[in-house]
N, C-alpha and C positions, 0 to 999 in steps of 0.2 A: 244832658246831651240833647241836641236839637236836630231836626231834619235838615236844618240849614248848614250843619257841619257834616262833612263826609267822614265816615268812621272807618277805622281799620276793621278787619274781620273779627278779631277778639272783642273789640269794643261793641260791634254790632250784635254779636252773639250774646254778650252780657246784657245789653239793653233789651234785646228781643226776649230773652228768657225772663227778665224782670216784668216787662210789660204784658207778656202773654199769660203770665200767672194771674193777671188781674182782669184780662179781657180776651174775648175771642179775637182772631185776627187772620190775616192773609200774609203768607210769606212768598215772595216772588223773587225770581232771578231774571235779569235781562242781560242778554249776550249780544255783543256786536260781532256778528258771525264772520264778516269779511275784513276785520281789522288787520290781520296779517297780510292779506292781499293789498290792502290800501297802503300799508307801510312799504311793501315791496315794490308797488307800481308807482306810487306818488311820493314816497319818502316819509321819514318819521315826523316831519313837521306837519304834514297833512294828517297823519295818524293822531298826533297830539291835538290838533284842532277838532277832530271828530270826538276824541275822548272828552275834551273840555266841554263840548256842546252837549253831549249825552249826560255828563255829570250835572251840568247846570239844569238841564231839563228835569232829571230825576229828583234833584234837590228841591226844586220849585214846584214839583207836582203836588197838588193839594192833598191827595190821598195818603202820601208817604209820611209815616211817623219817624222813620229813620232810613238811611241809606248807607250801605257799607261797601267797601271795595273788596272783591274776591280776587280779581286780577284786572289788568288794564282793560280787558274786554268783557268782564262779567261783574255785575253789580247786584247786591242783595237789597231787597226793600221790604219794609214792614208796614202793613196797614192794619189798623185796629178795628176791624169790622169784617164779618164774613157775609154780611147781607149785601155787599156791594161788588161781589166778585165779577159778575157779568158787566156791570157798569164800569168797574175799575179797568177791566181788560180793554173794553171798547175805547175808553177815553185815553188810556195809555198808548194803544196802538195808533190812535189819531194823533197824539202828541208827537210820537216818534216819527210818524209819516211826515209831519210838518217840517221836521229838520231837512228832509230831502227836498221839500218844496221851496223852503225859504232861504236855504244857504246858497243854492246855485253852485255847488261844488262839482268838480268834474267826475265825481263818483257817487253812486247811489249806495247809502249805508243799508245793510241788511241786518235785521234783528230777529232773535228768538226770545220767547217769553215762556217761562215755566212757573206755575203757581200751585201752592198747596194751601188748603184751608186748615187751620189749626183747630183740632178737636181737644176736648178736655183731657183725653188720654195722652195727648202729645205734649201737654204743657210742662210736664216734669222732665221732658227729654227733648230739648230743642234740636239735638243731632238727628233725631228721627224725622223731624220736620224738614231739616236741611236735606236729608237723603231723599225724601219724597219730592222736594222741589228740584233736586238734581235730576231725578228720573223724568219729571215732567219736562224739564229743560232739554234733556236728551231727545225726547220724542219730538219736541217742538222744532229742534234744529234739523231733524230729518224730514219732518212733514211740512215745514214752512208755515205751520199754524200755531198760534198761541195754545198752550195746553194746560188744563187744570188736572192736577193729580186725582186719580181714582184707582180703585182696586185693579182694574184691567191694565192700567199703566204699569203697576208693580209686576204683574204677570208678564207683560211684554218685555219689560226690562230684564227680568230673570231669564226668560226664553232667549233673548238676544245674547245675554252673557254666556249662556250654556252652548248655544249653537255657534257662536263666534269662535269657540275653542276647537271646533272640528276641522279636520282636513279631509280631502277627498279619499284618503286611504282608511278613514275611520268607518266604524259602523255607527248606528244610531246611538244617542246617549242613553244612559240608564233610565228606566221608567217607561220606555216605549213598549207598547203591546198592540195586539190587534184582535178585533172581535168580528163576528160574522152576523149580519142581519139577513133573515130570509126574504127572498123575492118570491111572492106567491102567485100562482096562476089563479085568477079570480073566478073563473068558471067552475073550477074543481076544488079550490082552496088547498091545492097541493103545492108543496115547495118545489119551485122550478130552478132555483139557484140561490146564491148568496152574494151579498156585497161585502167585501172585506174593508173594514173601517180602522184607521190608525188612531190609537189613543196614546197620550203622553201624560204620565203621572209625574208632575214636576215636584221635587222636594219642597215642602212647606206651602205649596199652592194647590196640590191635588190635581185632578184631571183638567187638562188645558185643551180647548177646542182646536182642531186643525185650522179653523178659520183665523186663529191667532198665530199659531206657529208656522204654518205653511208659507204665508207671505213673507215672514221674517227669514225663513230658510231660503226662499227664492232671492230675496234681496242680498243675502250673504253668500249666495252661490253654493250652498250645500244641500239644496233640496234633492239633488240626485241621490244623495245617501239614503234619504227616506224612501224615494221611489224604487230604488233597487231592492231595498230591504222588503218593502211591501210586495214587490213582484215575487220574490222568493217565497214569502208567506202564502201568497195566493196559490202557488203551485202545490204547496203542502196541503192546503185545504181542498183544492180540486181533486187531488189524488185520493185523499181520505174520504171525501163525500161522493165522488163520482158525478159531480154536478158542475154547472158553470159557476165561476166565481168572478165577480167584477172588482176592479180596482180603479181608483182615481189616479191619473198621472198628471203631474204638473206640466203646464204648457211650456215652462222654461226648460224642462228636461227634454221634452219631445222636440223642441226647436233647436236646442244647443248640443244635444248629446246623441249622435247617430248610433253609438254603441248600445244605447238603451233599447232601441228598436231591434238591433241585431241580437241582443240578449233575449228578447221576447221570442223572436223567430227561432233561435237555437233551442230555447227551452221547450217550445211547442213541438218542433220537429224531432227532438230527441225523446219525446214521450213523457216529459216531466209533469204534465198535467193529467196523466193517467187516462181514465175514461171520462174525466171532466173536461173543462175547457176554460178559456179566459175571455172575459168581456172587458174591454178597455173603455173607461168612461172619460169623456172629454167635456169640459165646460163650454158653454156657449161663447164665452169670452175668448177662449183659446181658438175656437173655430173661426170667429169673425175676424180676428186680428191677422190670421195667416191661413186663409182657407185653401189656397193652392198647395202649400206645403203639407198642411194637415191631410188634404185629400190624398196626396202621394203616399204618405205614411199609412193611411187607413187602407188603401188599396193593397199595399204590400202585406199588411198584417192579415187582411181578409183572405189573401191567397193561401195562407198557412192555417186558416181556420179560426183566427181570432175574430170575435164579434165586436161591433162598435156601438157605443151608446152615447147620445148627447145628454149630458147631465144638467140638472137645474133648468130644463127647458121652460121658457115662459118668463124667466127672470130678466133676460136680456132682450136683444132685438134681432135675433136670428130670424130670417125669413125663408120662404120656400126656395127662392133663387139661390141662396147660400147653401142650403142643405142639399139641393139637387146635385151639387158637386161632390157629395160625400157618399160613400157606401155605408149607409146607416142601417143598423138592425133594430135599435130601440130609441125611442124618445122618452126620457125620464122626466115627467112633469114635476116642476119645482114644488116642494111641500107647501110653500106659501100660497099656492093657488087655491088649496082647500080652505084657506082662512080668509078669503076675500069677503068683502062686506055683506054680500047678499048671496043666497042660493042661486039666483039667476045669473050672477056674475061668474060663480064657480062653474055652473053647467056650461055657460057660453065658452069659457076658456077651455074646458075639457073637450068640448066638441071641436074647437079649432085645432087642438092638438091631435085628436083622432083623425080629423080630415087630412091634416098634413102628413101624418104617419101613413095613412092609406095611400096617398100619392107617392110616397117614398118606399112603399112596400115594407114598412117597418111596423113594429109593435109598440104599444104605449105602456109604460110603467108609471104608475102614480105613486109618488112618494108622500109621506106624511099622513097615511091613513091611521088615524088615532081613535076614531069612534065607529060605532056600528052604523051611524048615519053616513059617515064618509064611505065605508065599505059598500053599503047598499047603493049609494049614488053611483059609485064607480062601476059596480056590477050592472046597474040599469043602463048606463051609457055604453057598455061594451068595452070598457078598459080591459086590456089583456092581462096585465100583471099589477100587483100592488106591493107596497113596502111601507112599514110603519108599525107603531106600537100595538095597534089592534091585531096585527097579523103575526107579530113576533119581535121580541126585544133582541138587541145585539147580544151575543154570547161568545165566550171563548170556545174554540173548536172542541176542546175536551169536555165542555159542558153541553154540547149538542147531543140530542137523541138520534144518533146515526144508526140506520138499519144495518144489520150484518147479513152475510150470506149463509149463516149457519142453519 
């Protein structure tokens, strides 16, 4: 069989299995994303011309050992070297782009490319390679970028599959939990409150970071399920601990679900936070994108006693003019600031945060305090609160050493 002949899927899998047992390789899939739209708008003749041009290019592409048809819009390709992955993708993208430049058709063809590098462990199970490539192609079609499979792709794929099954009447999927990390007053080293952190133990993948599953939940329109659940847990913690408990709320929920704010107000006014209280943490991005609406929400929440924190401060581009519109209680300095290249850079950024907080009559919380040096620097500069491994690891509520009134 030759790369000059277009193979059926069974023929392609048979050849790929044989070749990959002898050599490392790349397994890629190329998808014509807008072929259905081309057929609908310009007719099947135009669609056939697009298909023929793409097939011709893939068959003549130097890197391809074999090309197989998965469907009229999807093609599988085999390359017998893993050392050329970056070079391969770049040249393939250029070649596909030339179709649009050289054909002068009335439509621009859109492509997605998913790629998996074949390891020795995969060579006896080509279906495993196909699955990896499918996952990479799925990510590529959503992101608009060629995607090489890696472990995080597998996690994202599984997360998307599980979250896509939810409806707004559901609760969070199995494996969700929450932990509390202390926020410590640096002048006394006493715990002043806690941040409630959501965790998800995904079957077969272990703990998955919110940085992975929250954006997927936002995209699928189910992040409110997580936010409502986290809100309920924060009330449980605040009542038990008698301290402030902070939660991170998605910008999507705050902007699109007025009932979420109503729920917070009702919970606070009905005493569900006991002698504790709630700190609502907003990311810089959420603030910048819709400062006027965020300001209205914050004012309403402050009126019932909710405190407001700007989270990950220093990561984005929030300036004093933006923050002056908000009733801010805390600036939470992004943990990455303590990891800047030089001590001078760290100190400079901390001083900027302290100055801005002073102008806003707010207090500074430094996240990511992991070493004694971090702690001493923050204490010397007059940072009000700290959070990080040096001051306390995240723990489940039942594992905290909570004082009693006995």
